[in-house]
C-alpha positions in Angstrom: 0.0 0.0 0.0 1.4 3.4 -1.1 0.3 6.6 0.6 1.2 10.1 -0.7 0.2 13.6 0.0 -2.2 15.1 -2.5 -0.2 17.5 -4.8 -1.3 20.9 -6.0 -2.9 23.9 -4.4 -6.5 23.4 -5.6 -7.9 23.9 -2.1 -11.6 24.1 -1.1 -13.5 25.2 1.9 -13.3 22.3 4.5 -9.9 21.1 3.5 -7.5 20.3 6.3 -4.1 21.9 5.9 -0.8 22.9 7.6 1.1 26.1 6.9 4.8 26.2 5.7 7.1 27.7 8.3 4.7 26.7 11.1 5.0 23.5 13.2 3.5 20.5 11.3 1.3 19.6 14.3 -0.6 22.9 14.0 -3.5 21.8 11.7 -6.2 24.1 10.2 -9.4 23.9 8.3 -10.1 26.3 5.5 -13.3 28.3 6.2 -13.1 30.7 3.3 -11.1 32.6 0.8 -10.5 36.2 -0.2 -8.4 38.2 -2.6 -5.1 39.4 -1.1 -3.0 42.4 -2.0 -1.7 42.1 -5.5 -4.5 39.8 -6.5 -3.2 36.6 -4.8 -5.6 34.2 -3.2 -5.7 34.1 0.6 -7.2 31.3 2.7 -9.0 32.0 6.0 -8.0 29.2 8.4 -9.5 28.0 11.6 -7.2 26.1 14.0 -8.5 22.5 14.7 -7.6 22.4 18.3 -8.0 26.0 19.3 -11.5 27.5 19.3 -10.3 31.1 19.1 -7.5 30.9 16.5 -8.4 32.2 13.0 -5.6 33.3 10.7 -5.2 34.2 7.0 -2.4 32.8 4.9 -1.6 32.9 1.1 -2.7 29.7 -0.6 0.8 29.2 -1.8 2.0 28.6 1.8 -0.5 25.8 2.5 0.2 22.1 2.5 -2.7 19.6 2.3 -3.1 17.1 5.1 -5.3 14.8 2.8 -3.8 11.5 1.8 -4.3 9.7 -1.5 -4.4 6.0 -1.2 -6.0 3.4 1.0 -6.0 3.7 4.8 
């Protein structure tokens, strides 16, 4: 059985992600998107294990936590 991270940055609301340059154990759920300065796409993220933490990060800094393959 081979498992691999799903490539690409075609994210949707509800996807589980981590952020580059942040600890890998900090997981977020995408709750929305907006246009950033310069026209870039920015994701609005809600921390999974912290009820009060909501942050915004460019989509280019996100890494999917979804796995392709059988579990």
